[in-house]
N, CA, C and O of each residue as an XYZ file, in Angstrom:
336
protein
N       0.835     -1.189      0.000
C       0.000      0.000      0.000
C       0.878      1.250      0.000
O       2.024      1.240      0.449
N       0.293      2.318     -0.520
C       1.005      3.593     -0.536
C       0.149      4.681      0.089
O      -1.070      4.555      0.206
N       0.817      5.744      0.484
C       0.140      6.943      0.967
C       0.770      8.128      0.260
O       1.909      8.067     -0.201
N       0.007      9.202      0.186
C       0.488     10.404     -0.481
C       0.729     11.491      0.546
O      -0.113     11.757      1.403
N       1.903     12.121      0.445
C       2.249     13.233      1.322
C       2.157     14.537      0.541
O       2.593     14.618     -0.607
N       1.585     15.554      1.175
C       1.571     16.909      0.635
C       2.895     17.548      1.032
O       3.332     17.415      2.175
N       3.541     18.246      0.089
C       4.791     18.943      0.370
C       4.624     20.387     -0.090
O       4.491     20.656     -1.284
N       4.631     21.306      0.862
C       4.434     22.718      0.544
C       5.690     23.542      0.776
O       6.659     23.080      1.379
N       5.649     24.767      0.286
C       6.727     25.750      0.397
C       7.960     25.341     -0.403
O       9.092     25.609     -0.002
N       7.724     24.688     -1.542
C       8.828     24.282     -2.416
C       9.357     25.478     -3.204
O       8.583     26.352     -3.594
N      10.663     25.525     -3.440
C      11.195     26.551     -4.343
C      10.570     26.378     -5.731
O      10.299     25.251     -6.144
N      10.340     27.471     -6.450
C       9.696     27.419     -7.772
C      10.450     26.534     -8.742
O       9.846     25.937     -9.633
N      11.762     26.439     -8.585
C      12.593     25.706     -9.553
C      12.663     24.202     -9.287
O      13.307     23.482    -10.050
N      12.027     23.713     -8.238
C      12.101     22.293     -7.883
C      11.488     21.412     -8.957
O      10.414     21.707     -9.482
N      12.185     20.320     -9.279
C      11.655     19.345    -10.237
C      11.138     18.124     -9.474
O      11.483     17.910     -8.312
N      10.324     17.348    -10.136
C       9.805     16.114     -9.561
C      10.953     15.166     -9.207
O      10.906     14.485     -8.183
N      11.968     15.124    -10.043
C      13.112     14.248     -9.806
C      13.859     14.658     -8.541
O      14.265     13.799     -7.759
N      14.046     15.963     -8.332
C      14.728     16.445     -7.134
C      13.936     16.091     -5.872
O      14.508     15.695     -4.857
N      12.630     16.238     -5.954
C      11.770     15.930     -4.817
C      11.835     14.437     -4.482
O      11.951     14.067     -3.313
N      11.761     13.585     -5.502
C      11.862     12.145     -5.298
C      13.205     11.784     -4.681
O      13.269     10.999     -3.735
N      14.274     12.357     -5.216
C      15.626     12.076     -4.727
C      15.776     12.476     -3.253
O      16.362     11.734     -2.465
N      15.254     13.629     -2.890
C      15.351     14.107     -1.506
C      14.609     13.173     -0.555
O      15.166     12.764      0.464
N      13.366     12.829     -0.872
C      12.566     11.983      0.007
C      13.099     10.548      0.049
O      12.961      9.870      1.067
N      13.705     10.082     -1.041
C      14.229      8.710     -1.095
C      15.363      8.492     -0.102
O      15.649      7.351      0.260
N      16.008      9.556      0.344
C      17.062      9.426      1.353
C      16.491      9.000      2.700
O      17.222      8.499      3.555
N      15.193      9.196      2.891
C      14.566      8.951      4.184
C      13.588      7.779      4.188
O      13.209      7.302      5.258
N      13.171      7.307      3.014
C      12.209      6.207      2.971
C      11.952      5.746      1.550
O      12.573      6.227      0.602
N      11.028      4.808      1.416
C      10.692      4.209      0.131
C       9.718      5.103     -0.639
O       8.554      5.231     -0.261
N      10.202      5.719     -1.721
C       9.394      6.632     -2.528
C       8.939      5.931     -3.804
O       9.742      5.326     -4.515
N       7.644      6.020     -4.084
C       7.079      5.444     -5.302
C       7.163      6.453     -6.447
O       7.480      6.086     -7.578
N       6.881      7.715     -6.157
C       6.933      8.761     -7.173
C       6.560     10.109     -6.583
O       6.170     10.203     -5.420
N       6.682     11.148     -7.393
C       6.316     12.487     -6.937
C       5.838     13.325     -8.117
O       6.107     13.008     -9.276
N       5.128     14.398     -7.799
C       4.712     15.328     -8.843
C       4.652     16.735     -8.273
O       4.267     16.937     -7.121
N       5.034     17.694     -9.085
C       4.978     19.102     -8.736
C       3.723     19.663     -9.393
O       3.466     19.398    -10.567
N       2.948     20.431     -8.651
C       1.732     21.010     -9.201
C       2.082     22.326     -9.893
O       2.751     23.188     -9.323
N       1.614     22.461    -11.140
C       1.925     23.651    -11.932
C       0.652     24.407    -12.300
O      -0.444     23.848    -12.323
N       0.827     25.670    -12.581
C      -0.274     26.515    -13.030
C      -0.671     26.082    -14.439
O       0.193     25.909    -15.299
N      -1.948     25.907    -14.679
C      -2.420     25.439    -15.999
C      -2.091     26.414    -17.115
O      -1.783     25.999    -18.232
N      -2.154     27.700    -16.824
C      -1.950     28.700    -17.881
C      -0.480     28.985    -18.160
O      -0.078     29.119    -19.316
N       0.329     29.077    -17.093
C       1.729     29.463    -17.288
C       2.691     28.283    -17.287
O       3.803     28.391    -17.803
N       2.274     27.153    -16.711
C       3.161     26.003    -16.605
C       4.170     26.139    -15.479
O       4.990     25.245    -15.273
N       4.123     27.242    -14.750
C       5.056     27.500    -13.653
C       4.615     26.761    -12.389
O       3.422     26.593    -12.135
N       5.593     26.326    -11.608
C       5.302     25.633    -10.352
C       4.450     26.511     -9.446
O       4.623     27.729     -9.396
N       3.522     25.871     -8.729
C       2.693     26.589     -7.749
C       3.297     26.512     -6.352
O       2.703     27.008     -5.394
N       4.481     25.891     -6.223
C       5.185     25.867     -4.947
C       4.800     24.724     -4.021
O       5.156     24.721     -2.843
N       4.067     23.749     -4.562
C       3.766     22.571     -3.753
C       3.673     21.348     -4.649
O       3.590     21.448     -5.873
N       3.691     20.194     -4.002
C       3.624     18.951     -4.758
C       3.200     17.809     -3.857
O       2.824     18.014     -2.702
N       3.266     16.607     -4.401
C       2.861     15.409     -3.676
C       3.905     14.323     -3.888
O       4.455     14.173     -4.979
N       4.166     13.571     -2.828
C       5.115     12.459     -2.891
C       4.376     11.204     -2.452
O       3.789     11.165     -1.371
N       4.410     10.186     -3.292
C       3.775      8.913     -2.967
C       4.836      8.015     -2.335
O       5.884      7.757     -2.928
N       4.542      7.538     -1.108
C       5.507      6.746     -0.354
C       4.859      5.458      0.142
O       3.636      5.322      0.131
N       5.690      4.519      0.575
C       5.183      3.288      1.175
C       4.410      3.637      2.443
O       4.851      4.481      3.222
N       3.271      3.002      2.655
C       2.405      3.300      3.804
C       3.153      3.276      5.129
O       2.941      4.127      5.992
N       4.034      2.284      5.276
C       4.742      2.157      6.544
C       5.730      3.294      6.803
O       6.142      3.496      7.945
N       6.117      4.040      5.768
C       7.047      5.162      5.919
C       6.349      6.518      6.039
O       6.978      7.493      6.449
N       5.084      6.596      5.695
C       4.399      7.880      5.556
C       4.413      8.735      6.820
O       4.834      9.891      6.779
N       3.965      8.189      7.922
C       3.879      8.983      9.149
C       5.257      9.448      9.609
O       5.428     10.600     10.007
N       6.231      8.555      9.554
C       7.594      8.906      9.969
C       8.188      9.991      9.071
O       8.803     10.939      9.558
N       8.002      9.848      7.761
C       8.526     10.854      6.833
C       7.889     12.221      7.077
O       8.581     13.240      7.075
N       6.578     12.242      7.286
C       5.891     13.518      7.532
C       6.447     14.174      8.785
O       6.696     15.379      8.794
N       6.644     13.398      9.841
C       7.171     13.957     11.090
C       8.607     14.427     10.935
O       8.953     15.521     11.381
N       9.447     13.611     10.308
C      10.867     13.941     10.175
C      11.124     15.106      9.225
O      11.999     15.934      9.475
N      10.360     15.169      8.132
C      10.676     16.154      7.097
C       9.874     17.444      7.200
O      10.224     18.431      6.553
N       8.814     17.465      7.991
C       8.069     18.706      8.183
C       8.985     19.706      8.889
O       9.499     19.425      9.971
N       9.186     20.866      8.277
C      10.074     21.887      8.838
C      11.523     21.746      8.417
O      12.345     22.602      8.744
N      11.858     20.667      7.687
C      13.238     20.486      7.238
C      13.548     21.468      6.108
O      12.646     21.955      5.427
N      14.832     21.747      5.923
C      15.237     22.691      4.892
C      15.536     21.965      3.585
O      16.243     20.958      3.563
N      14.987     22.493      2.505
C      15.190     21.949      1.165
C      15.468     23.120      0.231
O      14.598     23.958     -0.004
N      16.682     23.171     -0.298
C      17.090     24.253     -1.209
C      16.755     25.636     -0.649
O      16.250     26.502     -1.364
N      17.046     25.828      0.641
C      16.862     27.141      1.260
C      15.458     27.439      1.757
O      15.213     28.539      2.252
N      14.534     26.506      1.642
C      13.145     26.721      2.090
C      12.787     25.694      3.158
O      13.241     24.551      3.111
N      11.975     26.109      4.115
C      11.496     25.216      5.163
C      10.227     24.520      4.669
O       9.211     25.173      4.428
N      10.286     23.201      4.519
C       9.173     22.444      3.940
C       8.008     22.258      4.918
O       8.197     22.165      6.130
N       6.813     22.208      4.358
C       5.618     21.786      5.077
C       5.273     20.409      4.526
O       5.013     20.260      3.332
N       5.272     19.400      5.400
C       5.000     18.028      4.950
C       3.939     17.419      5.858
O       4.098     17.392      7.079
N       2.865     16.935      5.261
C       1.849     16.201      6.013
C       1.109     15.267      5.073
O       1.239     15.355      3.852
N       0.331     14.371      5.662
C      -0.410     13.425      4.841
C      -1.458     14.179      4.027
O      -2.202     15.004      4.557
N      -1.500     13.883      2.737
C      -2.449     14.563      1.848
C      -3.871     14.145      2.181
O      -4.133     12.987      2.505
N      -4.782     15.102      2.097
C      -6.196     14.833      2.308
C      -6.878     14.734      0.949
O      -6.425     15.339     -0.022
N      -7.969     13.971      0.881
C      -8.714     13.891     -0.391
C      -9.202     15.283     -0.817
O      -9.528     16.127      0.019
N      -9.240     15.492     -2.093
C      -9.677     16.776     -2.639
C     -11.149     17.013     -2.296
O     -11.990     16.129     -2.459
N     -11.439     18.216     -1.821
C     -12.808     18.597     -1.458
C     -13.523     19.127     -2.696
O     -12.983     19.971     -3.411
N     -14.724     18.641     -2.950
C     -15.523     19.183     -4.046
C     -16.603     20.077     -3.454
O     -17.187     19.766     -2.416
N     -16.849     21.160     -4.109
C     -17.807     22.145     -3.595
C     -19.113     22.076     -4.352
O     -20.038     22.833     -4.056
């Protein structure tokens, strides 16, 4: 099983590969994606990392507030998207 972590406060220049590489140092990463603006294609400063379920809680605790490329990350378990 996998869980998805929300990762906020990313530098605009962060790539999905960099995010995967960073998180892989701490646990089993399945994949990652950076969320971009539909019109400009520019990063919106957050993304999601899919990790092994058994690593999710530990990774969120360890990496929340950690520094990544000069920015303090916000990391927590992703919540399902709310529809209005």
